[in-house]
N, C-alpha and C positions, 0 to 999 in steps of 0.2 A: 648326346641325347641317350637316355637310358632305354635299352631294348625292353620290350614287353613280352613276357611269356604268357600267351593266352591260356595255357593249361592251368595257370595259377588263378585265372579269372573265372574258371568254370567249376569251382568246388561246390559241394553241397553246403550252402551257408547255414542250413538248419543243423547240420552235424558239426561244422566248424564255424561258429557264429562270426559274422562280420557284417557291418551295417553301412548304409548310405551315410554320407557326411551328415552328422547330426549335431545341432547346437542346443545347449540346455541353459536357460536363463531364468533366474529368480529375481524379481524386482522388490525393492524395499517396501513398497506399499502393498505387496501381495506376498507376504512371507510364506504362506502355506501352499502356494502354487508355483510350479516350474513349467516354463514353456519350452516345448521341444519343437524345433524347426528343422525340417528336411526340405529337399528340393520341391516336393509336390504338396506339402501341407504343413500346418502348424497345429500342435496338440497342447491341451492343458493337462498336466500330470500332477497328482498330489506330490508335494515335495518329498514326503517320506519314501514314496516309491521311486522317485527320480534319484534320490540319494542312494538307495539300494543298488539301482542299476549302475550308477557312476562308480560304485565300489568295485564292480567287476568289468566295466566297459573297457578299461585299459588292456585287458587280456583278450578282448574280442578282435583278434588280428587275423583270423582265418587259419591260425596254426594250432588252435587248441580246441578240444571237444568241450562240451558242457561240463562233464565231470571234472576235467582238468581246470576249467575256469573257476568252478565252484571251489575247488581245493585251493587254488592259488589266491583267491580273493577272500576265502573264509566266509563265503555266503552259502547258505544251505542249497544243495543241488536242486531240490524241488522248487525253491524260490527262483533260482537262476533259470531253470528250465521254463517256469511259468512266465517270467518276464521276457525271455527271449521269444517265446511263442506269441506273446501279445504284440511284440514289435514286428514279428513276421506278419501277423494278421493285419497290422497297420501299414504294411509295405515299407517299413523302415529298414528291413533287412535288404542287403544288396540284391538286385534282380538277377535272374539267370543270365549268364554270359551270352552275348549275341555279337557276332563279328560286326564291326562298324561298317564293313563293306556291304552289309545287307541293309543298312539304314540310309535313309535319305538325308540330304544336307539339312533339310528343315528339322528332322528329328534330332540330329546332332546339335544343331544350333539351339534347339529348345532346352537341351540339357545344359549347354554352356551358359545360356542366358539365365537359367535358374541358379546356377552356381554364382554368377555375377550378382544376382539379386540378393541371395542370402548373405554373401560375403560383404556386399555393400551395406546392407542393413546392419550386419554385425559390426562393421567398422564404424558406422555412424553412432552406434551405441557404446562401443568400447574404446574408441580412440581418445587420446588424452584431452582433445578439445572439449569433449562433453563434460569432463570433470572440471576443466578450467571454467567453462561457462557456468557450472554450478557452484563455483567458488570453493571447491574441495581441496585445491592445491595452493601452494604459496605463490606470492608475487614473483619470486625468483624463478620458479618453475614456469610461470606464465610467460615471463620474458624469454626464457629458454625455448619455449615452444615457438614463439615468434621467430627467434633466430633460426631454429631448425626448419621452420616453414619457409623462411627466406631462402635457405640453401636448397630445400626440396624444389621450390617453385623455379629457382634459377636453373637447376639441372634438368628438370623434367622435359623442356622442349628439345634438349639435345638427345634424350632417350627416344623421343618420338621421331626426331629426325633420323636417328639410326634405324628405326623401323622403316621409315620411308626409303632410306638408302638400300634396303634389302627387299623392297617391294617393287612391283611393276604395274604398269597400266593405271587404271582408275584408283586402285588402292594407294599407289605411290602418290598420286595427286591429292587424295583425301588426307593422307598422313602429312604430306608436305605443308598443306594449308593448316592443318591442326597445329603443327609445330610452330608455324609462323604466327598464328593467333595467340599462342601461349607465350611466345618469347617476350621478355622484358617485364613480365608481370611481377617479378620480385621487387620492382621499384615501389610498388604499393606497400609492401611489407617494410621495405627500407624506410619509407616515410614514417610509418608507425614507430619504428625503432628510434628514428631521429627525434620524433616527438616525445619519446620517453627518455631521452638523454644520451642515446648512443651517438657516436660520431660515424658518419658514413664510411670513412676510411677503415675504422676498426671492424665494422661489420663486413665490408667487402674483402678485407684481408684475412678474415677468420675462416676456419674450416668447420665442416659439419661433424656431428657425432658419427661414430662408426656405423650405428644403425641407420642413420640417414643415408650414408654412403651405400650401405647394403641394399636399401630400397632401390637406389639408382642402379646399382650393378645387377641386381636380379631382373629389373625391368629390361635393361639392355641385353642381358643374356637371353631372355625370353623373346624380345623383339627381333633379335638377329635370327633366331631359329624359326619364328613364326610371326612375320610382320603384322598380320591381321589381328594378332592377339592384343595389339595396342588399342584396338577398338573395344575389346572386352575389358581390358584394364581401365579404360576411360570410364566405363559404366560403374566400376567399383569405386574408383578414387575421386572422380570429379564431384564438384559441389552439386547438390540437388537443386532443383528449380526453386529458388528462394523468392519470396515476395519481399517487397521493401520492408515491411514490418518485421519479418523474420530476421533479416540481416541487421536491422536496427536493434532488435531485441538482443541479438548475440553480442553486438558491440557494447550496448548499454549494460548488459550483465557483467561483462569483463570490467568495465569502468567502475561499476558499483562495488564489485567484490575486491578490486585491487587498487582503487583510488588513483587510477591514472588520470592525467589531465583531461578536462572536458574536450571531446572531439579528437583526442590524440589518435584514436583508432578509426577515424572516418575513412582513411585509405583502405583499411582492411574490409570495411563494409562495401566500399566501392568495388574492390576486387571481387568480392563474393557475388555482387550483382552482375558484374561484367561476365564472370564465368557462367552464371545462370543464363544470361542473355545469349551468349554464344552457343549454348545448347550442347556442350561437349558431353554431357551425361547421356545424350540421346544419339551419339555417333554410332553406337553399336546397333541400335534398331534401325536408324536411318540408312545405314549402309550394310544391312544384314547380308545382302547378297554377296558381299566381298569376303565374308567369313565362311569359307568353304574348304575345309581341310580334307585332303584325300588320303593321307597316311594315318593308319590307326595308332601307330606308336607316337606320332606327333601329337595327336589329339590327347592321348593320355598324359604326355609330358606337358602340354599346355595347361591342362587342369592342375597338375601337380605344382607347376611353377607359379601359377596364379595363386594357389594356396600358400606357397612360400612367401609371396609378396604380401599377402594379407597378414601373415604372421610376422613379417619384417616390420610392418607398421605397429603391431602389438609390441614387438621388441623395442621399437623406437619410443613408444609411450613410456615404457619402463626405464629406458636409458635417460630420457629427458628428465623424468622425475628424480632419478638417482643422481645424475651429474650436476644438474643446476641447483639441487637442494644441498649439495655437499659444500661446506665452508672451505674456501681456499681455492676451489677450482676456477680456472680462468674463464671469464665471461666477457666477450665471446671466446670460444675455444681457439687456441692459438696453433698456428703452423709450427711444427718443430723442425727447424732447419739445422744445418751442420753446426753452426755456432751456438745453438741451444744446448749442444752436448759438450 
């Protein structure tokens, strides 16, 4: 666990600009507007201004003054200073440091829950499934996404069970039940893959992409250090509460775009609805009282590692697109044993 030097959290952020976690998104149907999302609010920014900020945002690490940032990014110092000032006014700048020992458990949870909300929303917009639903990727990549989904769903209960093994009391009971309810759900995806022509044995004997393994390893690392973080991660990664028509629309969109056999993806739809019915996306709020971190260093590391998990899913999207679109790659991905060499 990385130690935290509180003196580095107590800088004057107006002198050494550094900001809250900020997400900038421009949508195809609104090309002149960029949306800025932070933990406490959402702002509409003219795209030209957003683009200017993004030219120098990468230098706003808390180690550079405004003149240094302007010089490094080749943005006029007056412009840099004005944009930084406007973001400070909007409370996008990092707040003044306050020891977590002076905060209530509810105050800490509110920040953690806000992080889960914005990362969950971002993941739903940027994960590869959104582009597949829109028909933007090839049929090979769509099949690859299903294969990686199979592996992810098969491994996830074991990660939650690892959290349970490091928990005690009520939290242990909640996580044990969560793992039990998730176990075996990969069979729904296996049925879809069989309906699309894969043999069960070749899917079961295949191995996940490195990025899919990374998601699993990062979760286990976090859950060992902070078992209650499994409830936070559930809020980010679990399916949202879907209505029947939403799940049906998702399945039908894939069938329409990729020409898969009628009803081949019904098991995927069934799985989406079961996840929603189980309410795993609400575990965090339902059991909020169990999320009570006492150690300040642990809280900072939980946030950082959750952020890593979110980016591991981003990396997975890129690797799925790259690997499964590349001619000649084994599909499913093969285990490389001694005799393969």
